[in-house]
N, C-alpha and C positions, 0 to 999 in steps of 0.2 A: 765742580765736582754736581754730580746728580741727585737728585732727590724727588722722591712722588711723597706727593703733598695729600692725606683723603681730610674733607672737614675744610669748607672755603668760606666758613663765616667771617665775622669783623678780626680778629686773631689770623686763622690760618690762611687765610688771602693775604691781609700784609704781610704774615712770614715769606711766603713766596716773592709779593714784590721786592721787598728787600733783597732774598738772594739773589734775584734776575738782576738788582740793580749790579750785584758783585758777581757777576755775569759767570752764575751759575745755571745748568738748565733745571727745571722742575715738573714731573709731569703730575696733573692734578687733574681731585674727582668728589665730585660731591654730586648726591642721589639731585639735588638743582641743575637742570642741566644752563639754565642764565649763569647760576656762579663759574660752572668751566667754562661759559662759551664768553667771559669776559675775562678770564685770565688769560682765555688763549687768541684772547686779542691780545694783551698787553706781552706776551710772547714766549707762556706757558704752554709745552704740551697737554692739551685734554685729554682724558681717558673716559671711555662707557664705562665701564663698569671695573670692579676691583681687579678683576682676570687681566682686561685691559693695563689697566695702569701696571701691573705686576709685569707682564709681556713688555710691555714698551721701559722698563730698566733694565740698564747692562749690569749683570751680575759685576760684583756682590752690590746687591742691592738696598738700599735705604729707605725706610717708606714711615711717616711721620703722620701719624695719627692724631688731628688735632679737634676734640669732638667734645661734648659733655659728660662732664663721668657717670658712672654708671650703665646702664644697658647698652646705649649706644656706640662707649668706647667697646666695651665688653664684645659688641657683638663684632666690630670690625677688626679687633685683637684675633679672635674666636676664627675669623674668614681669612684673614691676612696669614695667619699662622698656619697655614690649611696651603697656601698658594706659593709662600717664599721657601725658598732651598738653605742648605746648607751655607753656613759663610754669610748668609744677608743679615741684617740690622732692621729690628724694629721700633719704632719711636713713638710711645707715649707722651706728647706736648702739653696735655690739659691738666683738670685738678682731680686726678682721679686717686682713691684712699690706696696711703704705699702699703697698704699691708696687700693688697690685687694686685700688686706689682712683684710682690715676692712670689706672689705665687704664680704670676704669669711668666716667669723670668725664670723661672724650675721647669716651667713645661715647655716652651721655646727652647731651653736650652738641649733637651734632651733633643730637640730636633734637631741639633746646631746653629740654632738662629738668635744672636746676638737681640736682649732686651734696652732699652735705656729708660727710666724711667723720667722726666725733663719738667721741673718746674720753671714754669713762663711765666716772668713779669714786667710786665711794658706797658700792658693792657692795650685802645684804641692808638693811641700814640708809640707805639712802639716802631712804627715805620722807621721816623723821625729822627727817636731818640735813640735805638734798638731795643733790645731786649734782656734784661740779667737772667741770665740762666742755669738751675741750681740741678746736674746729672749727678742720675744715677744710673750703675753696672758697670759692668767690666772695662777697664782700664787703657784694653785693644782697642775696643770699641769705642770710645772716645776717644784715642790719639786716631783715630783711623778716619773720623768723622771732625778734624779739628777746624777746618776750612770751614765749613759749612758751620760752627757754633761760632769760627770767628768773625764769621761774615754777619749770624744776626745779634751778636753783643754789641754794645754801644761803642767800644773801643778804649783806651787814656781818656781821651776826653781832658778837660780842665780841671779834673780833681786835681789835690793836688797829694803826690806819691808819697807815703810812708815812706821813711832813710830804711836800710836793710833790705827792702822786700823785694829786691831784687836778686837774695840768697833764699828764696820761696816762689810756689807758681805761678810763672807769669798772668798765666791767662785766668787769674782772680782777679787782677787789672785790670783786665779787659772786660769784664764783665762775666763770665762765666767759670762755672768753679765744678769738676768730681769731686759730689758730695763724698764718695765711695758706693759701697755696694746696689743691687738691688731695693728697692724704696725708698733710698735715702735722697733721691731729688727732690721726688715728693713730699716726703717727710719736712727736708726743711722747707719747702715753697707752703707747704699746711703750718709752721710757724712763722713764717713770712704773713700770712694771712690774716693768723690770731693774733699778732701785732698789731697788722694794719688796722685791727678793728679796734681796739684799745687806743691807740693812734687819731683815728677819726671819734672813737665817743670822747674822747677827750678835749677834742676842739670844738665839737658839735654844743657837749655841756659850756665848757667856760661862754659860746658865741651865746648862747640860750640866758645863761647869767646876765651879759653886759646888756641884753637884750631888756630886759626886764629891770635895771637899776632905776628905769624912769617910774616904776608902776604907782597906783595914785595907796598903794596898800603901804608902802612906805612913809617913813614921815614926810612932809613938805619940806624941810631941809637938808635931807639922804638921800636926794631924787636926782639921778643922774642922767640927764638926756643925751646919749653916747652913738656917734658913726660908726655901725659895725663895717661896712666898708672903709671906712679910712684905717680904723684900728685893725684892719685884716693887713690892710696895703702897708701902713709905716711895719708890722709884725715882719713884715717880708724885706725889709729891709735891713739885716743885722743884728734880729732877735736869734735867740738861743731855738726859737721853734721855729725857726723858718724850713719850710718844706714844701715839695709839690702839693702836699694835700691841704699846706696852706695857700698857694698859690692858685689853687681850685676856688675854696672857700671863699678867698677875695674875689677871684673873677663873678663868680657867682652871686655874691654881695652888691659888686659893681654896677649889674645887669638888673639887680632885682632886691632890694633889702631885706623885702619882704619874703622873699622866694615862695610866691603866691601860686609858682607854677608849680610845686611840691605840697602832697600832700603829707609827707611824711613815714609813708611807707614804705620800712627798710626790709628786707630779702636778706638772707645770709645765704651763701652758694654751698656751705659744707664745711669748710676749712675750718672755720672759727667752732663747731661744734667738732670738729677731730681733734684740733689742737685740743680740746678739755678734756675729749678722752682719754689723750695721749698722758696729761697731766695728772689723771684718776692713776691711771695705771702705772704711772712713775712716782706719785707721792709727791708729787711735788705742788705748792698752793702756787694759785694763778689767779689771784682773786682781782684786777683790773678786767684779764679779757675773759675772763666768768662774764662778770657782770655786763662789758661790752656785747659777750651773744645776746642777756638777759636783756640787756634795754635793746636789744633789734627786735625779741619774740614780743616787748612791749609794745613798739609801737605799732604793730600790726593791730592794736584792740583801742590806743588813743594816742593821738599824736601830739608832740609839739615843737617848737622849731627847730631844738634839739635836731628831732627826728630831722626837718628839712634841709637840716643842716648834711645829713646823712647821706639822706636821696641826692642832694648836688652834687657833693662828694663824687658820691658812688657814677655817677652821668657822668663827671669829670673826666675820670679817671677809666669807667670801662664801657663807656655808651651803654649803660644798666638803667630801667626804666623801671616807675614799680607798676603797677598791675592796671591795666586798664588808663595808661597816659594814651592821650590820645596821638595818632600818626604823625611825625613827622617833630617830634618835639624834642628828641633822642638828641644828646652829638653837639649841645651846645654852653656844652662847661668851658671853654675856654676861643673869647673870644677873637675870630677872623678862623679859627680852623674849622673843614669841612664837615658837613653833617653828616650823621652817621644815618647808616640803611635800620631798619626795623624790620625786624622779620622771627619767626620761629627759627631753634637751631637744625642746621642740616646734617644729616648724617647716612651713612647707608645701611641699608632694611639689614635686620641680622640676615646670618647666612646658617642654617642647621642643615 
């Protein structure tokens, strides 16, 4: 199939690469011309503008926007909505607020354009591992682009299958879900990221307690000198808390047990706040997720070893760097993986 991609940052570029590996044709645009040239050298068809991208796609077109949530995405959706035709599909694969998706879907539907909101999980390693996709929008549009989603998703892999699942939607086992109508994809991804905050915080606090088990403030007979890297490594092998987040923690500790490269300043990308907002609107208690979000706020005032662990995990799965980090420090969360490229998000200017 053919897909247009707007936004060639870490994830956008790798989504294109994974699609091309599966024989799909990609037309790409980014306001950074070097990003377009790089992917064109790998087989993509470069576009000089949004107008050029739309012109190079055969109807019915499908355009995927992979930009930072907020003004960048809003501007691109607005501009593309004026360029696309009835029967085309516009996708937001970033981390937009789900209520914005409902508004956009209604506006584009009046023009005959389908809008899909796709929560995309997989981070910087999705090129190899595949992307878990949570899709909101019309069933017809999702079905029409099934080959695209199947190519991006991880596939069955080695995860054991649940008996009886053959009677249910087979796409879920392959790593992509039609969650429901407009907004449901990003809502599901929002909660996913809120849960991620809580899981990361639990691991980080646990390792902080382990680290302080030998403090001189304790009675001498109660002091324990523990090897955090070894503890993380053994937990990876058969324990009930085995996870990719634990893998990233173990890799960071094996490289530097003090995590001296990290200050412990932990940013949040918005989904955690929106998750708590949804919990308030639904009157659902969310003590752990709320505390995890507030811990990130506190990390910007004072730093603990737990916050260093959070920074290390965020770098490992998403290439996120702390404010003021030195160039070239990004992307070393997994030994043997290639380094990532730092830089500001790239997106097209708002077209008014």
